C-alpha positions as CSV (number, residue, x, y, z in Angstrom):
1,M,0.0,0.0,0.0
2,N,2.9,2.4,0.7
3,M,4.1,2.0,-2.9
4,A,0.8,3.0,-4.3
5,R,0.5,5.9,-1.9
6,S,4.0,7.1,-2.8
7,F,3.2,6.8,-6.5
8,N,0.0,8.8,-6.1
9,N,1.8,11.5,-4.1
10,W,4.5,11.7,-6.7
11,R,1.8,12.1,-9.4
12,K,0.1,14.9,-7.4
13,Y,3.4,16.6,-6.9
14,R,4.2,16.5,-10.7
15,Q,0.8,17.7,-11.6
16,T,1.0,20.6,-9.1
17,V,4.5,21.6,-10.4
18,T,3.2,21.4,-14.0
19,E,0.1,23.5,-13.3
20,L,2.0,26.2,-11.4
21,D,4.8,26.2,-14.0
22,R,2.2,27.0,-16.7
23,M,1.1,30.1,-14.9
24,T,2.3,33.6,-15.7
25,A,4.5,35.5,-13.3
26,R,1.5,37.7,-12.5
27,E,-0.8,34.8,-11.7
28,L,1.8,33.3,-9.4
29,R,2.3,36.7,-7.8
30,D,-1.5,36.9,-7.2
31,L,-1.2,33.6,-5.3
32,G,1.8,34.8,-3.4
33,I,4.2,32.4,-5.0
34,E,7.5,33.1,-6.7
35,R,8.6,30.9,-9.6
36,S,11.6,29.7,-7.6
37,E,9.2,28.4,-4.9
38,I,7.1,26.2,-7.1
39,K,8.7,22.9,-6.2
40,A,8.6,23.7,-2.4
41,V,4.9,24.6,-2.7
42,A,4.2,21.4,-4.5
43,R,6.1,19.3,-1.9
44,A,4.1,21.0,0.9
45,A,0.8,20.4,-1.0
46,V,1.4,16.6,-1.0
47,G,3.2,16.4,2.4
48,F,6.7,15.6,1.2
């Protein structure tokens, strides 16, 4: 079960990174996120 959970967490992480990476600098700023923080925000979103 841990392997499935890990895989799902990884998929959610990658999806979050992809979605945030597609946003413009202005959209990210509106969310209070800098482009350099995308991976950290995605890790926090899935609990890494």
